[in-house]
N, C-alpha and C positions, 0 to 999 in steps of 0.2 A: 504493500500500500504506500510505503514511503517513496518508492521509485515512481509510482503513478502520480502522486501528489507533486513531487519535484518536477516531473516532466510537464504536467499540466500548467504549473505556475512558472515555467521557464519559457522565455520568449513569448510568442503569441499562440501557443499550442491550445490553450483553453478556447480562444476565439475561433480557431480553425475547426476544432472538434464541434463547437456549437453550430458553426456555419454548415458543416457537413451534415449534422443532425437535422437542422432545419431543411436542408435540401432534400434529404431522404424522406422526411415527413411530408413535405409538399408534393414530392413526386409520387409517393404512395397514395396521397389524397386524390391526385389527378387520375392515377391508374385505377383506383377504386371506383371513382365516379364513371369512368369510361367503361369499365368491365360490368358494373352494375346496370348500366343502361343498355349495352350491346349484348352482353352474355346472359345476365340474370333477368333482362327485360323489365327492370324496375323503372318506376316513373322517375324522370329527371327532376331533382329538387332545387337545382340552381336556377339562376336567372337565364332567360332565353335572349339570345342576341338578336332581338328585334331592332327595327330602325329606331324606335323610341329609346330603347335601352342603350344602344350604341351612341345616340345623341347625348344622353345623360352622361355616359362615361367620358365621352370626348369633352363635354362641357367641364366636368370636374378636373380632367387632366389640364385643360387650357387654363382654368382658374388657378390651379396649383402652380403651374409653370409661370404664368403671368405675374401672380402675386410675389412669388419668390424672386423673379427677375427684377421687378420694380423695386422691391425692398432692397435687393442687393445693389442696385444702381443708386438708390437714394442714401442708404446707410452702408458705406463700403465694408464695415467690419462684418456684416452679415454674409459676405462672400466666403468667409472661412467655413469649411465643411461642417463642423459640429453645429454651428448656428443655422447654416443653410438647411441641413437635414431636419432640424427641429421645425423649421417653417414649412418645408415640404411635407413633413410627416403628418401634420394636422389633417390636411385634405385627403391624403392617401389613406389614413386610418378611417376617415368618414366614408370613403368609397368602399373599403373593405367591410365596414359595418353595415352598409346599405346593400351592397351587391354580392358579397361573399368573398371567400379566400382567393379563388382563381383570378377574378377580376381585380381584386385588391393588389395581388402580386404583379399582374400585368401592368396596371396603372402606375404602380410604384416604379417599375423598371423603366417604362416610357417617360415618366416625369423626370427621373434622375438623368436619363440620357439627354433629354431636351434641355434641361437646366444646365448641364455640363457644356453643351454646345453653345448656349447663349451667354452663359456667365462662366468662362474658363476659370478653373480653380484647381486646387490640389485633388488629384484623382487617386483613389485607393479602392480596391475591391470591397473592403469592409463597409464603406458607405453605401455602395450599391446593394450589398446584401442586407444592410440595415433597413433601407427604405422599402425593399421588397418584403422583408419580414414584417414591417409595420402593416402593410396591406394584407398579407396572409394571416397574421395573428388576429387582426381585427375581424377578418372574415370568419375565422374559427369562432370568435366571440359571438358573431351573429348566429351561428349554428347552435351554440349553447343557449342563446337568448330564446330561440324557437323551442328548444327542448324543455326549457324551464318556464314556459309561458305562465303556468299556474303553480309552479313549484320553485319559488325563489330560493329555498334552502339548498337546491342543487348547485346554484352558482356559488352560494356561500361555502358549501363543502369543497367545491373546486378551488376557490380562493385559498381556503385553509390548507388543503392538501398541497397545493402548489407552493405556498410560502413555507410550509413545514419541510417539504422535500428540498427546497432551495436552501433553507437554514441548515438542514442535516448535511447536504452536499458540501457547502462551504466550510462548515465546522470540521467536517471530516478531512478535506484536503488541506486546510490550514493547520489542523492539529498535527498532521504528519509532515508538514513542511519544516525542514531542518534549520532554515535561516530565520533571522528576524524579519518582521514585516515593515517595509518602509512606509512612513506616514508623515508628510510634511518634513520637518527637521528631526523627527523622532524615529526610533526603532521600536516597534511594538512587538511584544511577545505574542505567541499564538493565543494564549489565554486572554490577553487584553483585547486583541482583535475580535475573538469570538464573543467576548462579553459585549463589546460595542455593537457588533452586528446583530447579536441575539436580542439586545434591548431594542434596537431599531425595528426588527421584524416583529417583536412582541408588541411594541406600541402600535405598529401598523395594524396588526391583527385585532388587538383590543379595540382600537378606534373603529375599524370596519364592523366588528360584531356589535359594538355599542350603537352605531348608526343603524344597522340592520334591525336590532331589537327595538329601538325607539320607533322606527317607521312601521314595524310590524304591529306594535302595540297600538299605534295610531291608525292602523289599517290602511296604510298608504301602499297597498300592494302593487298598484299600477306604476307608481314612482319607483319602487324597488325593482320591478321588472325592466324598467328603462335604464336605471343607473347602475345596477349590479354588473351587467355585462360590460359596461364602460369601465368600471373599476377593475374588473378582471383583465380587460384589454390593456389598461394603463399599467397594471402590475406586470403582466407578461412582457409587454413591449419594453418597459423600463429595465427589468432585470435581464431578459434574454438579449434583446437587441442593443439597447443603449449601454448597459453596463458591461456585458461580456464581449459583444462584437464591435460596437462602435469604439470602445477603448483601444482596440487593435488599430483602427484607422487614425485615431488621435495620436497614438504613439508614433506612427509613421509620419504624421503631419508635423509633430513637434520634434522630430528627429531624435526620439528617445530609444530607437530600436537598433542602434549601431551594433550591438552585440546581444545575444540571447540572455546573457547574465546581467545586463544593465539594470533590470528590474523596472524599466519604464512602463511596461504593460501592466504589471501587477499593481503598481502605484496608481495608475489610472483607474483600474478596477476597484481598488479599495476606496478611493475618493468618491467614486460613483455609488458604491454600495452605501456609504454613509449619507450621501445626499438623497438617495432614492426615496425614502418616505415622504419628504417634502415635495419632491418632483412628482410623485404619484398623485398627491392632492391637487397640485396645480394642473397637471395633465388631465386628470379626471374632470375638473371643472371646465377646462377649455373644450374637451371632447364632448362632454354632456351638453353644454349650452349650444355648441356648434351643431351637433347632431339634432337637437330638438328644433333648431331654427331651419335646418336644411331638409330633414327627412319628410316633413309634411308636404314639401313641394315636389317630392319624387314619388311617382306611381309606377314602379317597375313591373314588367311583365314576367310572370313565372309560369 
């Protein structure tokens, strides 16, 4: 286990493994849908590429690209990949949440390519993977939203299980890591890092459960059905895409990856893990209000 921990936390290996995992999952999802339709003759549950739906998807792509380009030209600092991806990601997540995983993934890829052509900046495969993952993960959130239409506890259990597995995973690999953990100008022990990370995850879970129980007591079931999938998407995107994969791109952008032993990647990951609870709250608010403003205008064909 010590060898696995050291290998994952050396260089960008953790990000590469996560990227390959996402690629395999998205490929299996597409294969499953194709096989279930053509072989099992099951009814297709995704959106149909009608003229109206294609127009909607094109419109969202155009809005995402144009907003990102205008902001980048107006505020030059936003041309930096981490900021640019954050701006692009909002509309890509909304597309995934409305139209599903496959469309979200495609729109994310097209959006990133067009923005890179119009606003040349630092190019790194991690940023392309991140924006595609935003669309795919948001689409998976849509699937869970439908499955839990009258059972909000299902989403709550998914959130709890996801955060618990994430906590267990990081505590395990950090505990077996032989070196000190770099954090700002300090060197944290494995125990100190696990304590900080555990407290952050614990506060996040307690806050979400308190929110869920409060709205359940007030019988705000419709609001819960709308916002819980958004919370799940914000959590999954933050920890999988932004923390693990995007840190790979930031390490290359900041030239911290000159050698696998430099520790630049793991430093980026740790900083993002500590920031994650606050960013989840902010992203949830942005996604929820944007989704509530946009979704009533879209009547897609299924």
